[in-house]
C-alpha positions in Angstrom: -23.3 -17.0 -12.7 -22.0 -19.2 -9.8 -18.5 -19.7 -8.6 -16.0 -17.4 -7.0 -13.7 -15.2 -9.1 -10.6 -13.9 -7.4 -7.9 -11.9 -9.2 -4.4 -10.9 -8.1 -2.9 -7.7 -9.4 0.1 -5.5 -8.9 3.4 -4.5 -10.3 6.4 -6.6 -11.4 7.8 -8.8 -8.6 4.8 -8.4 -6.3 4.4 -12.1 -5.8 1.1 -12.8 -7.6 1.9 -16.3 -8.8 3.2 -17.3 -5.4 0.0 -16.1 -3.7 -2.1 -17.8 -6.3 -0.5 -21.2 -5.4 -0.9 -20.6 -1.7 -4.6 -19.7 -2.1 -5.3 -22.8 -4.2 -3.9 -25.0 -1.4 -5.9 -23.1 1.3 -9.2 -23.3 -0.7 -8.6 -27.1 -1.3 -8.5 -27.6 2.5 -11.4 -25.2 3.1 -13.7 -26.8 0.4 -12.6 -30.4 -0.1 -13.8 -31.7 -3.5 -14.6 -28.3 -5.0 -13.0 -27.4 -8.3 -10.2 -24.8 -7.9 -8.7 -23.3 -11.0 -5.5 -21.3 -11.0 -4.8 -19.5 -14.3 -3.0 -16.4 -15.6 -3.0 -13.6 -18.0 -2.1 -13.1 -20.7 -2.5 -16.8 -21.3 -4.8 -19.6 -20.1 -5.5 -21.0 -23.6 -3.2 -22.1 -26.4 -3.9 -19.0 -28.6 -3.7 -16.7 -25.6 -0.3 -18.2 -24.6 0.9 -17.5 -28.1 -0.1 -13.9 -27.7 1.6 -13.8 -24.3 4.9 -14.8 -26.0 4.6 -11.7 -28.2 3.8 -9.4 -25.3 6.2 -10.4 -22.6 9.4 -11.1 -24.7 11.6 -8.8 -26.7 12.4 -5.1 -26.5 10.4 -2.9 -24.2 9.5 -0.5 -27.0 8.7 -3.0 -29.7 5.0 -2.5 -29.6 2.8 0.7 -29.7 0.8 0.9 -26.5 -2.5 0.6 -28.6 -1.2 -2.6 -30.1 -0.2 -3.9 -26.7 -3.7 -3.1 -25.3 -5.5 -4.8 -28.1 -3.4 -7.9 -27.9 -3.9 -8.1 -24.1 -7.6 -7.8 -24.5 -7.7 -10.3 -27.4 -5.9 -12.9 -25.2 -8.3 -12.1 -22.3 -11.4 -12.6 -24.4 -10.2 -16.1 -25.4 -9.4 -16.8 -21.8 -12.7 -15.6 -20.4 -14.9 -17.3 -23.0 -13.1 -20.6 -23.1 -11.8 -21.0 -19.5 -13.0 -18.5 -16.9 -16.8 -18.3 -17.6 -17.2 -22.1 -18.1 -15.4 -22.7 -14.8 -17.5 -20.2 -12.9 -20.6 -21.8 -14.4 -19.4 -25.1 -12.8 -19.3 -23.3 -9.5 -15.5 -23.4 -9.4 -13.2 -21.1 -7.5 -11.1 -19.3 -10.1 -7.9 -17.6 -9.1 -6.3 -15.5 -11.8 -2.9 -14.0 -11.9 -3.8 -10.6 -13.6 -7.0 -9.6 -15.3 -8.6 -6.6 -16.9 -7.3 -4.2 -14.2 -3.8 -4.8 -15.4 -4.7 -3.5 -18.9 -6.5 -0.5 -17.4 -3.3 0.4 -15.6 -0.4 -0.8 -17.8 -1.8 0.2 -21.1 -4.2 2.8 -19.8 -3.3 5.0 -16.8 0.4 4.5 -17.0 0.4 5.8 -20.6 -2.3 8.4 -20.2 -4.7 6.5 -22.4 -8.5 6.5 -22.3 -9.5 4.0 -19.6 -13.2 4.2 -20.4 -12.4 3.2 -24.0 -10.5 0.2 -22.8 -13.4 -0.8 -20.5 -15.8 -0.6 -23.5 -13.6 -3.0 -25.5 -13.6 -5.4 -22.6 -17.4 -5.1 -22.5 -17.6 -5.9 -26.2 -15.5 -9.1 -25.6 -17.2 -10.6 -22.5 -20.0 -8.3 -21.3 -19.8 -7.2 -17.6 -17.8 -10.0 -16.0 -15.8 -8.7 -13.1 -13.9 -10.4 -10.3 -15.7 -10.9 -7.0 -12.6 -9.6 -5.2 -9.3 -8.3 -6.5 -6.1 -8.1 -4.4 -3.6 -5.5 -5.4 -0.2 -6.7 -4.1 1.5 -3.4 -3.4 5.3 -3.1 -3.3 7.6 -0.2 -3.9 8.7 -0.4 -7.5 12.3 -0.5 -6.6 11.8 -3.6 -4.5 9.5 -5.2 -7.1 12.0 -4.7 -9.9 14.8 -6.1 -7.7 12.7 -9.2 -7.1 11.9 -9.4 -10.8 15.6 -9.1 -11.7 16.3 -12.2 -9.6 13.5 -14.0 -11.5 14.9 -12.9 -14.8 18.0 -15.0 -14.3 15.8 -18.1 -14.8 15.8 -19.8 -18.2 12.5 -18.2 -19.3 12.5 -14.7 -17.9 9.7 -12.9 -19.8 11.2 -9.6 -18.8 9.9 -7.2 -21.4 7.8 -5.2 -19.0 10.5 -5.0 -16.3 12.7 -3.3 -18.9 10.2 -0.3 -19.3 12.0 1.5 -16.5 11.5 2.7 -12.9 9.4 5.8 -13.9 6.9 3.6 -15.8 6.6 1.2 -12.9 6.0 4.1 -10.5 3.1 5.1 -12.8 1.9 1.5 -12.7 1.8 1.6 -8.9 0.0 4.9 -8.8 -2.5 3.5 -11.4 -3.4 0.5 -9.2 -3.9 2.7 -6.2 -6.2 5.0 -8.2 -8.3 2.0 -9.3 -8.5 0.8 -5.7 -9.8 4.2 -4.5 -12.4 4.2 -7.3 -13.6 0.6 -6.4 -12.8 0.1 -2.7 -15.3 -2.7 -2.2 -13.7 -4.9 -4.9 -10.1 -3.9 -5.0 -8.2 -4.5 -1.8 -4.6 -3.1 -1.4 -2.3 -5.6 0.3 1.1 -4.7 1.6 3.2 -7.3 -0.2 6.6 -5.9 0.7 7.2 -8.5 3.4 7.5 -12.2 3.2 5.2 -14.4 1.1 3.7 -15.8 4.4 2.9 -12.3 5.7 1.2 -11.4 2.4 -0.7 -14.7 2.4 -2.0 -14.0 5.9 -3.3 -10.6 5.0 -5.1 -11.9 1.9 -6.8 -14.8 3.8 -8.0 -12.4 6.5 -9.9 -10.4 3.8 -11.3 -13.4 2.1 -12.6 -14.8 5.4 -14.2 -11.5 6.3 -15.9 -11.4 2.8 -17.1 -15.0 3.1 -18.5 -14.3 6.6 -20.4 -11.3 5.3 -21.7 -13.3 2.3 -23.0 -16.1 4.6 -24.6 -13.5 7.0 -26.4 -11.9 4.0 -27.6 -15.3 2.8 -29.0 -16.1 6.3 -30.7 -12.8 6.5 -32.4 -13.2 3.1 -33.5 -16.7 4.0 -35.0 -15.5 7.3 -36.9 -12.6 5.8 
């Protein structure tokens, strides 16, 4: 499969959507004419957006964690099969605000659920598709929730997960750190506690390094 698949992960208020927009503009300057798709999860298709409405609104405890996990993955399968995979086949750069790592953390590690089981359900849905690189935007939960509280004053707040409490969000942060330790070549932890501009700079440094290594490997293979 062609294309470049980048995902942004992290707790509430970590600035994922902001960084996705900044990345899109940067890639547009870097690769004029290349398709750049910014999308999000849960969502990305009409059915997945309907599922999103169930997941992100209402009382924090309205769904069992198992129900929550299956709804997340159902929305993701629709998104991958109808949006992400076709875009990658067109050689697009796909930037996604959350992906399967969020489910492994939010519905898995943070609740003490079986992460391998969640991985197997993902595999059933869309085989072995994984991002080329994942940035975990790391902020202390207290700061993230404070930022999210400001966002919640907007007309559409989608604040159900913020209402799960500080202890849960500390577990979420720990979960992302654990995943990053398990897959250090794919998941890159970024300190997102500063300004959006500072976070953006750190992300782009890592992407440029990855692209340089990729081009060097290609040149080596062509020369051998």
